[in-house]
DRENTIVEX-965018 format. One record per residue: residue number from 1; x, y, z of N, C-alpha, C in turn. Coordinates in steps of 0.02 Angstrom, whole numbers, plus 50000, padded with zeros to 5 digits. Atoms other than C-alpha are relative to their C-alpha. Layout:
// residues N
NUM,X,Y,Z,X,Y,Z,X,Y,Z .
...
// end
This chain:
// residues 87
1,49934,49950,50038,56470,50554,50575,50047,49966,50045 .
2,49966,50027,49943,56613,50494,50669,50047,50049,49987 .
3,49955,49946,49966,56716,50623,50782,50066,49987,49963 .
4,49917,50006,50027,56897,50665,50718,50038,50029,50086 .
5,49951,49975,49944,57009,50693,50890,50060,50020,49979 .
6,49963,49983,50059,57130,50811,50799,50023,50046,50060 .
7,49960,49952,49980,57263,50902,50881,50071,50053,49960 .
8,49950,49931,50045,57337,51070,50796,50066,50011,50012 .
9,49938,49964,49960,57473,51100,50924,50048,49910,49985 .
10,49952,50059,50032,57541,50925,50895,50018,49988,49946 .
11,49988,50007,50068,57509,50919,50725,50074,50052,49967 .
12,49934,49949,50014,57635,51093,50705,50070,49981,50017 .
13,49960,50039,49972,57748,51000,50815,50031,49972,49957 .
14,49959,50059,50062,57780,50871,50676,50005,50026,49967 .
15,49977,49956,50045,57781,50976,50551,50060,50040,49996 .
16,49934,49970,49985,57915,51078,50615,50064,49972,50022 .
17,49961,50048,50003,58018,50929,50667,50020,49959,49938 .
18,49969,50022,50081,58018,50856,50487,50005,50048,49965 .
19,49962,49971,50065,58057,51005,50398,50085,50019,50026 .
20,49925,49975,49966,58199,51043,50531,50034,49947,49984 .
21,49952,50038,50009,58262,50869,50503,50019,49989,49908 .
22,50006,49998,50062,58233,50885,50315,50058,50047,50001 .
23,49960,49947,50034,58321,51049,50309,50079,49973,50010 .
24,49946,50030,49978,58476,50953,50391,50026,49957,49941 .
25,49970,50038,50055,58476,50829,50266,50026,50009,49950 .
26,50005,49981,50064,58484,50913,50130,50077,50059,50013 .
27,49948,49965,49995,58636,51005,50217,49992,50074,49995 .
28,50037,49928,49988,58549,51178,50238,49997,50006,50093 .
29,50038,49991,49922,58527,51267,50431,49933,49995,49985 .
30,50060,49983,49995,58367,51270,50500,49980,50076,50047 .
31,50030,49928,49984,58288,51453,50548,49961,50004,50053 .
32,50030,50012,49953,58233,51485,50715,49991,50098,50023 .
33,50033,49935,49989,58150,51648,50723,49958,50022,50075 .
34,50034,49984,49943,58123,51744,50901,49981,50058,50009 .
35,50030,49932,50019,58027,51903,50890,50005,50039,50075 .
36,50023,49982,49940,58013,51930,51078,50090,50016,49998 .
37,49917,49984,49982,58215,51932,51097,50048,50043,49940 .
38,49974,49970,50054,58271,51987,50919,49975,50030,49965 .
39,50003,49961,50041,58277,52108,50796,49958,49960,49948 .
40,50050,50017,50071,58162,52106,50635,50072,49965,49967 .
41,49967,50018,50072,58322,52075,50531,50061,49936,50026 .
42,49945,50049,49987,58403,51936,50652,49949,49928,50003 .
43,50004,50078,49972,58389,51742,50679,50038,49968,50026 .
44,49936,50073,49971,58462,51595,50742,50006,49968,49947 .
45,49985,50043,50050,58525,51458,50623,50034,49952,50052 .
46,49972,50086,49965,58547,51281,50700,50024,49959,49940 .
47,49966,50040,50024,58660,51180,50602,50001,49923,49978 .
48,50025,50065,50023,58655,50995,50550,50054,49969,50055 .
49,49969,50030,49935,58816,50981,50684,49996,49998,50068 .
50,50038,49988,49936,58715,51035,50802,50029,50063,50038 .
51,49994,49919,49990,58786,51216,50828,49942,50047,49990 .
52,50045,49967,50022,58678,51357,50833,50034,50077,49990 .
53,49950,49932,49977,58732,51532,50791,49939,50058,49985 .
54,50066,49947,50012,58633,51698,50797,50026,50044,49932 .
55,49994,49972,50058,58630,51776,50617,49966,50081,49989 .
56,50021,49912,50032,58599,51979,50545,49995,49979,49921 .
57,50014,50014,50069,58517,51967,50374,49999,50066,49980 .
58,49995,49935,50028,58560,52107,50238,49943,50025,49988 .
59,50058,49926,49984,58443,52246,50214,49963,49943,49936 .
60,50065,50020,50041,58350,52136,50057,50014,49945,50038 .
61,50017,50086,49958,58355,51967,50165,50035,49943,49940 .
62,49960,50057,50061,58466,51883,50022,50063,49993,50011 .
63,49926,50021,50011,58611,51851,50109,49986,50007,50086 .
64,50001,49981,49921,58657,51838,50311,50080,49998,50036 .
65,49932,50019,49979,58819,51849,50412,49982,49981,50079 .
66,49985,50045,49931,58854,51763,50583,50044,50060,50049 .
67,49965,49947,49938,58871,51887,50737,50032,49950,50050 .
68,49985,50056,49967,58900,51744,50851,49985,49959,50003 .
69,50005,50064,49985,58902,51568,50896,49973,50001,50077 .
70,50042,50017,49921,58775,51514,51053,50033,49968,50027 .
71,49935,50047,49959,58875,51433,51189,49941,49940,50022 .
72,50014,50051,50000,58824,51271,51256,49920,49997,50030 .
73,50040,49980,49977,58711,51332,51361,49948,50045,49973 .
74,50046,49952,50038,58619,51465,51272,49968,49944,49935 .
75,50029,50049,50068,58594,51303,51123,49951,49964,50033 .
76,50051,50026,49965,58513,51203,51263,49929,50031,50020 .
77,50030,49943,49969,58410,51336,51330,49933,50010,49925 .
78,50040,49978,50095,58335,51384,51135,49969,49938,49981 .
79,50028,50050,50020,58317,51202,51111,49924,49994,50051 .
80,50064,49987,49940,58214,51201,51268,49943,50024,49982 .
81,50078,49964,50009,58096,51332,51238,49985,49991,49933 .
82,50029,50020,50064,58073,51269,51054,49981,49941,49990 .
83,50027,50097,50018,58021,51074,51087,50068,49970,49956 .
84,49971,50016,50063,58178,51039,50988,50044,49955,50043 .
85,49959,50030,49951,58270,50935,51133,50022,49929,49967 .
86,49995,50071,50032,58252,50745,51054,49987,50022,49944 .
87,50022,50002,50079,58199,50802,50879,50062,49977,49961 .
// end
């Protein structure tokens, strides 16, 4: 029987990159959730032009409002944290 070398972490990272690319190509933002620093009703939205906004969802999670646009340094740090630099 042939043994497979399977790296689940790499496969997950590739899937996230594909989803991110598809979202941007379709004109939608890519959502990044960071439970360690954000409230349950908040997320980061990365747009195809490269900017990232902190957003807050409505009570029913059917819409959101932008709270603020991240600075260049914050954007870079977030991308580094989630390995989204060269994606």
